[in-house]
PAMAR-819130 format. One record per atom (N, C-alpha, C): residue in one letter; atom name; z, y, x; residue number from 1. Coordinates in steps of 0.1 Angstrom, whole numbers. Layout:
N
type,atom,up,north,east,seq
A,CA,Z,Y,X,NUM
...
***
This chain:
120
type,atom,up,north,east,seq
X,N,-183,307,190,1
X,CA,-168,303,198,1
X,C,-170,289,202,1
X,N,-171,285,217,2
X,CA,-172,273,221,2
X,C,-162,265,227,2
X,N,-156,252,225,3
X,CA,-146,246,228,3
X,C,-147,235,238,3
X,N,-141,231,245,4
X,CA,-143,216,253,4
X,C,-133,210,244,4
X,N,-124,214,236,5
X,CA,-117,204,227,5
X,C,-120,196,216,5
X,N,-126,184,222,6
X,CA,-135,176,211,6
X,C,-132,160,211,6
X,N,-125,156,202,7
X,CA,-123,141,201,7
X,C,-127,137,191,7
X,N,-143,135,191,8
X,CA,-147,126,181,8
X,C,-145,114,175,8
X,N,-150,112,161,9
X,CA,-146,97,161,9
X,C,-158,93,151,9
X,N,-157,81,147,10
X,CA,-169,76,138,10
X,C,-166,74,126,10
X,N,-175,79,114,11
X,CA,-175,79,104,11
X,C,-184,72,96,11
X,N,-179,60,90,12
X,CA,-189,52,81,12
X,C,-186,53,68,12
X,N,-200,55,62,13
X,CA,-199,56,47,13
X,C,-209,46,42,13
X,N,-202,40,33,14
X,CA,-214,28,26,14
X,C,-210,31,10,14
X,N,-226,28,6,15
X,CA,-225,26,-10,15
X,C,-228,8,-9,15
X,N,-219,3,-17,16
X,CA,-221,-10,-16,16
X,C,-224,-18,-33,16
X,N,-228,-28,-36,17
X,CA,-230,-32,-48,17
X,C,-224,-47,-47,17
X,N,-215,-50,-58,18
X,CA,-213,-64,-58,18
X,C,-207,-70,-74,18
X,N,-205,-80,-80,19
X,CA,-207,-86,-89,19
X,C,-192,-90,-94,19
X,N,-184,-87,-84,20
X,CA,-170,-88,-88,20
X,C,-163,-79,-94,20
X,N,-161,-75,-106,21
X,CA,-158,-63,-115,21
X,C,-142,-62,-113,21
X,N,-136,-74,-112,22
X,CA,-123,-71,-111,22
X,C,-119,-64,-97,22
X,N,-125,-65,-86,23
X,CA,-121,-57,-74,23
X,C,-127,-44,-76,23
X,N,-134,-40,-86,24
X,CA,-138,-28,-90,24
X,C,-131,-19,-100,24
X,N,-121,-29,-103,25
X,CA,-110,-22,-115,25
X,C,-97,-24,-115,25
X,N,-94,-32,-103,26
X,CA,-79,-33,-100,26
X,C,-73,-26,-90,26
X,N,-69,-16,-86,27
X,CA,-66,-10,-78,27
X,C,-57,-15,-67,27
X,N,-41,-24,-75,28
X,CA,-37,-29,-68,28
X,C,-37,-35,-60,28
X,N,-50,-44,-63,29
X,CA,-55,-55,-52,29
X,C,-63,-47,-37,29
X,N,-69,-36,-45,30
X,CA,-76,-25,-33,30
X,C,-64,-23,-25,30
X,N,-51,-16,-31,31
X,CA,-42,-11,-20,31
X,C,-35,-25,-15,31
X,N,-32,-35,-18,32
X,CA,-26,-44,-9,32
X,C,-37,-48,-1,32
X,N,-50,-51,-1,33
X,CA,-59,-52,11,33
X,C,-57,-44,19,33
X,N,-57,-28,15,34
X,CA,-58,-20,26,34
X,C,-46,-21,34,34
X,N,-36,-22,29,35
X,CA,-25,-23,35,35
X,C,-24,-34,45,35
X,N,-29,-43,44,36
X,CA,-35,-58,54,36
X,C,-39,-54,65,36
X,N,-51,-45,60,37
X,CA,-58,-38,72,37
X,C,-50,-32,81,37
X,N,-45,-20,78,38
X,CA,-38,-13,86,38
X,C,-26,-16,93,38
X,N,-20,-28,88,39
X,CA,-10,-36,93,39
X,C,-21,-42,107,39
X,N,-30,-48,104,40
X,CA,-41,-58,113,40
X,C,-47,-49,123,40
X,N,-47,-36,120,41
X,CA,-55,-27,128,41
X,C,-48,-19,137,41
X,N,-35,-18,134,42
X,CA,-22,-11,136,42
X,C,-25,6,133,42
X,N,-26,8,123,43
X,CA,-30,20,114,43
X,C,-19,25,108,43
X,N,-16,41,109,44
X,CA,-6,47,104,44
X,C,-6,51,89,44
X,N,-5,49,76,45
X,CA,-9,57,68,45
X,C,4,69,64,45
X,N,-4,78,62,46
X,CA,8,90,60,46
X,C,8,94,45,46
X,N,-2,91,36,47
X,CA,-2,93,25,47
X,C,-10,84,16,47
X,N,-10,84,2,48
X,CA,-22,75,-3,48
X,C,-20,81,-19,48
X,N,-30,82,-25,49
X,CA,-32,85,-39,49
X,C,-42,77,-43,49
X,N,-41,75,-58,50
X,CA,-51,68,-68,50
X,C,-52,74,-80,50
X,N,-63,74,-84,51
X,CA,-66,78,-100,51
X,C,-71,66,-105,51
X,N,-65,60,-117,52
X,CA,-76,55,-125,52
X,C,-80,60,-139,52
X,N,-95,56,-139,53
X,CA,-98,62,-149,53
X,C,-102,54,-165,53
X,N,-105,58,-174,54
X,CA,-105,51,-186,54
X,C,-111,38,-186,54
X,N,-120,35,-182,55
X,CA,-129,21,-179,55
X,C,-125,16,-170,55
X,N,-114,17,-160,56
X,CA,-105,13,-151,56
X,C,-113,12,-137,56
X,N,-119,18,-134,57
X,CA,-128,24,-123,57
X,C,-114,33,-118,57
X,N,-115,33,-106,58
X,CA,-105,40,-96,58
X,C,-110,51,-84,58
X,N,-102,58,-82,59
X,CA,-105,64,-70,59
X,C,-90,65,-61,59
X,N,-93,60,-49,60
X,CA,-84,61,-40,60
X,C,-86,69,-25,60
X,N,-78,72,-18,61
X,CA,-80,81,-6,61
X,C,-64,76,1,61
X,N,-66,71,12,62
X,CA,-56,66,19,62
X,C,-54,77,34,62
X,N,-47,84,33,63
X,CA,-45,94,46,63
X,C,-41,86,57,63
X,N,-45,86,68,64
X,CA,-40,79,78,64
X,C,-37,90,90,64
X,N,-29,89,100,65
X,CA,-25,96,109,65
X,C,-35,96,118,65
X,N,-46,86,120,66
X,CA,-58,87,125,66
X,C,-70,92,116,66
X,N,-69,95,104,67
X,CA,-78,102,94,67
X,C,-77,94,81,67
X,N,-88,88,78,68
X,CA,-86,80,61,68
X,C,-97,71,59,68
X,N,-92,64,47,69
X,CA,-103,54,44,69
X,C,-104,60,25,69
X,N,-113,60,22,70
X,CA,-116,64,8,70
X,C,-126,58,1,70
X,N,-123,52,-12,71
X,CA,-129,47,-21,71
X,C,-131,50,-35,71
X,N,-147,48,-40,72
X,CA,-148,55,-53,72
X,C,-155,42,-61,72
X,N,-152,36,-73,73
X,CA,-156,28,-78,73
X,C,-163,29,-92,73
X,N,-173,22,-94,74
X,CA,-183,25,-109,74
X,C,-186,10,-113,74
X,N,-176,4,-119,75
X,CA,-181,-12,-125,75
X,C,-192,-9,-133,75
X,N,-193,1,-140,76
X,CA,-204,-1,-153,76
X,C,-218,-2,-141,76
X,N,-217,1,-131,77
X,CA,-230,0,-120,77
X,C,-226,-8,-110,77
X,N,-218,-19,-112,78
X,CA,-214,-29,-101,78
X,C,-215,-21,-86,78
X,N,-211,-9,-85,79
X,CA,-212,-3,-73,79
X,C,-197,3,-71,79
X,N,-197,9,-56,80
X,CA,-185,17,-51,80
X,C,-195,24,-39,80
X,N,-183,33,-34,81
X,CA,-186,40,-22,81
X,C,-173,42,-13,81
X,N,-175,37,-4,82
X,CA,-165,37,10,82
X,C,-166,46,22,82
X,N,-155,53,22,83
X,CA,-160,60,35,83
X,C,-142,54,45,83
X,N,-147,55,58,84
X,CA,-136,50,67,84
X,C,-140,58,79,84
X,N,-128,66,85,85
X,CA,-133,78,96,85
X,C,-122,72,100,85
X,N,-118,72,114,86
X,CA,-109,73,127,86
X,C,-111,80,138,86
X,N,-105,91,141,87
X,CA,-106,99,151,87
X,C,-103,92,166,87
X,N,-108,98,174,88
X,CA,-109,92,186,88
X,C,-94,99,197,88
X,N,-85,104,192,89
X,CA,-76,114,198,89
X,C,-70,107,208,89
X,N,-63,98,207,90
X,CA,-58,88,217,90
X,C,-65,75,221,90
X,N,-73,71,217,91
X,CA,-83,57,220,91
X,C,-97,58,215,91
X,N,-107,56,217,92
X,CA,-120,51,211,92
X,C,-116,42,200,92
X,N,-120,44,187,93
X,CA,-119,38,177,93
X,C,-131,34,173,93
X,N,-143,36,175,94
X,CA,-156,38,170,94
X,C,-156,15,165,94
X,N,-153,9,176,95
X,CA,-156,-5,173,95
X,C,-141,-7,158,95
X,N,-133,-4,161,96
X,CA,-124,-6,151,96
X,C,-127,0,134,96
X,N,-134,11,135,97
X,CA,-142,13,119,97
X,C,-151,7,120,97
X,N,-161,0,126,98
X,CA,-171,-11,121,98
X,C,-165,-21,116,98
X,N,-157,-27,122,99
X,CA,-150,-37,118,99
X,C,-139,-38,103,99
X,N,-135,-25,104,100
X,CA,-130,-22,92,100
X,C,-140,-20,79,100
X,N,-149,-12,82,101
X,CA,-160,-15,70,101
X,C,-168,-29,67,101
X,N,-167,-36,77,102
X,CA,-171,-52,77,102
X,C,-162,-56,66,102
X,N,-149,-54,69,103
X,CA,-139,-64,60,103
X,C,-139,-60,51,103
X,N,-140,-46,44,104
X,CA,-143,-42,31,104
X,C,-153,-51,25,104
X,N,-164,-47,30,105
X,CA,-176,-53,28,105
X,C,-175,-67,22,105
X,N,-164,-75,32,106
X,CA,-163,-87,27,106
X,C,-152,-89,15,106
X,N,-142,-79,16,107
X,CA,-135,-81,3,107
X,C,-141,-79,-7,107
X,N,-151,-69,-11,108
X,CA,-159,-68,-24,108
X,C,-170,-79,-25,108
X,N,-174,-88,-14,109
X,CA,-184,-94,-17,109
X,C,-197,-89,-19,109
X,N,-199,-80,-11,110
X,CA,-209,-68,-15,110
X,C,-221,-69,-5,110
X,N,-230,-64,-15,111
X,CA,-243,-63,-1,111
X,C,-244,-44,-3,111
X,N,-247,-42,10,112
X,CA,-252,-30,13,112
X,C,-263,-18,7,112
X,N,-262,-10,-2,113
X,CA,-272,-1,-8,113
X,C,-275,8,1,113
X,N,-266,14,10,114
X,CA,-268,27,20,114
X,C,-256,25,28,114
X,N,-259,27,39,115
X,CA,-251,27,52,115
X,C,-253,40,61,115
X,N,-245,47,65,116
X,CA,-243,60,73,116
X,C,-233,58,84,116
X,N,-235,60,97,117
X,CA,-229,59,109,117
X,C,-228,78,114,117
X,N,-218,84,111,118
X,CA,-219,96,117,118
X,C,-207,99,128,118
X,N,-211,103,139,119
X,CA,-204,103,154,119
X,C,-200,120,151,119
X,N,-185,119,149,120
X,CA,-184,133,144,120
X,C,-177,141,160,120
***
């Protein structure tokens, strides 16, 4: 089945390393920062879920009208994984995705271990 209905977007997947354990264990800080990002880039949150583990690591999925932002932290390894995806339904968002990913890298004061960009 073939279709010409195609609104791809950019999906950035990062594995980051940081020595800032507080940011890997404080999901409230992450949520506040994410809310600032959403406001700055005029993105609309439609849902959010956070799970905190026994060691204070957390998983967060922020569902957006435009797609999602997800994070998984591993303070025992000083690492996190992050993915940012915005579809291009109404406008081209690839530049915005790259800027958001860079802002999270700065927020965590992190070094990139792995980075993938997937045009969907």
